[in-house]
C-alpha positions, 0 to 999 in steps of 0.5 A: 117261761114263767115271768120270774127273777132270781137274784145271784144270793138266792142261786148260790143258796139254791144251789148249796142246798140241792147239792148238799141234799142228800150228798150229807145222808148217804156214804159219799166216797167210801172207795177212797176209805180214810181219803174219802175227803181227798176224793171229794175236793178233786171232785169239786175242784174236777166239777168246775169244768163242768160248770163253766161248759153250762154257763158258757151255753147259758151265755149263748142263749141267756134267754131261752130254757135248755128245751129251747136253744137245744133245739136252735143248736141241734136242729128240732128233732134232734133237739127235742130228743136231747130235751126230752130226755133231760126232762125224763132225767129230772123227774127219775132223779126226783123220784130218787132223792124222795126215795133216799129220805122216805127210807131215812124217815122210815128207819129212823123215825116211822119205822112203822108207817109205809113208805107210800105213805113217807114219800107222798106227804115229803111230795106235796110241800113239793109240789106246793112250793114248786106250784108258787114258782122259783121265786119263792124257792128262791127266797125259801132257801135264803130263810131255811139255808140260814137254819140249816147252817146253825144245825150243822154248826151246833152239831160239830161242836156237839161232836167235838165236846162229845170227844168222839173224834178220833183224828187217826181213823183218818190216818195212813193218807193215801195208803194205797197211793192217789189211783183208788182216789182218782178212780173214785173221783171219776166213777162216783164224786164227779158226778153225785153230788156235784154233775147233778148241778145240770138242772141249773141249767133250767134255773139259769134263765131266771138270773136277774144278771147273768154276768154273776151266774160263774162265779156263783154257781163256781162258789156254790160249789167250792162250799158244797165241797168243803162242807162235804169233806168235813163231813167225812173228816167228821164221820170217819174220825167217830165212826171209823172206815168200817162202820162209815163203809156199812153204814145207811147213813153214816152221819145220823150214824154219827149224830146218834153217837153224841152224849155230852154231859151225861144227860145230852144225847139222842139227837138224831131228830133234831139233826133230821130236821137239817136234813130234811130241809137239803133233801126238800129243795133237791127234789124241789129243783129236780121236780121243777126242772121236768115242771118247766121242761115240760111245759116248754117243751110241750107247749102246755099253754096252761101248766097250772094241774102239771105239777100234780100229774107229775107229782104222781108219777114221781111219786110212783116211781119212787115206790117201784123203781128198787125192791129194796133200799141196797139195791136202790144204792146200787144202781145210784153208785154203779148203774147210774153214772156210766149209762145216765150220768156220763151221756147227760152230765158230761157228752151232750153238753159238750156236744152241745157247746161244740156245736154253739161254738162253731154256730156263733163263731160262722155268724160272727164271721158272716157280720164281719164280711 
């Protein structure tokens, strides 16, 4: 671990920017149609259980990275295997989010630019930030959070002023009952974006006050869910269910529809700034977790060059992980939840917590005797 500390407020900003990240960019919970906002809120409340599991593991071993305490809980061989699986996932997730934002930049701003160049430029900034450490990332989040929210609030006001919102697009509520909503919650929303907060098990050991971890994470998760629900309400109210489902980037489609007083229009570049800020922190935190986990697991004594090596791997993987954006979305929505996210977000953490609980209870009983 680097010798660094972040406070609870910085953790809150990091988590909020991370979870909003690519979630405000891509179609979210569209399987629930006009009830997408309900699915998001239910997914948010369900994800509190996961956060409590991650926090409890952290409190058992507050001064250790997961790559270390997994070995204490499961033994060296199994623990190292689990730790290596998470490192691979963090690299994979960083590459996926990098691909998301590279595709967005090409679609709306640089259609003639090769994807490799767009991804490389984004990743260069991420590598620089990660090399500066978690304290700098925390301070950067604290600063850029306010910029992002100023842009978000002004955008909300402009959408209202443009007269685009039609709440009839949100009706009828619960048209097909609660079952389709629950299906979306447990096959999509629980894992993306809320379950991805598993990355913060690599960040929590740097928190200067462990007692504030639980409330900070729950509050950040709650505010994220409310924000995403509002975004989906606006998207569906403006574009309708059909267009929101078909659009690769529904929020930007909504923003492009804004026209106020006959002259204020084409504001997509203005709001792309907010999207890039969120994506920047999401890529950065996944990448940071991969770098710190790799350095710790393999006992690398001089990890200064490690971000560059892993950066090259992440960059090339972001290009080759799918042939086109449609395939990229299909993998993220259909394949990832069952083969990656359920085992890594739910099964392994619950297993670790169960074994850690039994070991700690046995130790406590021993001391009582």
